[in-house]
Steps between C-alpha positions, in 0.01 A plus 500: 500500500744240368428132459696405810308750710167378361585143602594611851176703531289207385670267748449751785134550409442123498656467845287784643177370346561163663565662839206746473239254380146568643431279804234302318753398234754372750495132598369569851236742364372231264470258793304760701259553208448126462433457873261799501311351208473165674376676818229685305388176338478326838317801650246504216435127531461532878257790463287306254502203738384713794224661293378164377508359853297797629243449225483130587448570871225755432332262258511221758356728767214604272443153363139400547392851610227607262329831438198358678715430807598867513138607458393269784778637721396860434133417550572333834666822612224727372202291611156600379574871523257564788757518781535825691786729403651829610677748276447602141278311256757558223825386664848460362564249779243255635581329829287200594537387859390157614470563873336393823356744754599256776862471379758706693724519193217644288446756777857626462429651159157661533632844595752481216214451254334822615828689465559345160167627368575843649838502319369378163130596487476501120736210424428212737205275578501245784253212486412288803437127470438258788721201571381367836616262772226448760153598627622832635641577155163428342310721746735791435492454123119495505496810721719691254273408211187589698655841565585518131131448418443832680795671329761469775709194421837672540401674821403161642818351350708740709294451818520122479877514489525771764283295740626159383608377844147545639332336202693178457434343842276193499194628685137591436553874529678544167178567306392760757838671468466502123158663523645758739769576243232543234315747721822696559534532121145631467357187339143378535550252783185299423592444137858427597403248769264321260769490232748368755269227629404391149870488407432690182748471212641175637504367144721792392733439792528138389567617145796703628629200692467268201681748273773531762545125499520512121788745540672266750487758779651358818453789741371851556551762396585413141512788255476510123645827371405526134465119524851454646481300828660611828442334838513649848432831669616808308592835650425833334871533417495165323186598310662825392812317388299254292278767345785735416646231277168409341386857435833590337 
């Protein structure tokens, strides 16, 4: 190749290299890279800001909440450990219900509890605690505990809800009706009637009420599922939905 041809080839190559430059070497490619870099910097700064804000919010929410506060909260849910329960003694899920045998909303869930234990016999325990409103509530709570003294708390629990309408009227026949229920469950009616008249375990009922106040309960039923609070009547479908998430 002669000198003149070499010069022409070099000039042609230079022209083609300029035309075929990679996009990131062209002026508009450089601008895109600069803008992308600026965007990443802004995104990083924004992410750090959001993370720091989240940490600040969590810290503010937890400010002043001590380990002792958590222990007190859990203890108020658990009580003294003598409350009646149904289900396994080694549960994966413990459900504590603060309820009232005279409350129509508490009544809505009692059949669901039985189904729940049937569905999860080796995984769930349900604990009953009293949170009462009036004299009828006290009579029914005492009756359940008197039945419990003879080994039939949960049978009486179900009967009190099933016959709730006949047991919450303000008359003098309520105690007789409660004794009749005890007889239908095969309890010793004399012992039951004495227990009922003496209002046995009233101090434990008050303990439940005081613990409920400590938990700021405002109505029944209020549930604590593995210490997480939920208010209002729950259906068996809602229980299953909650437990499926917890057990997984």
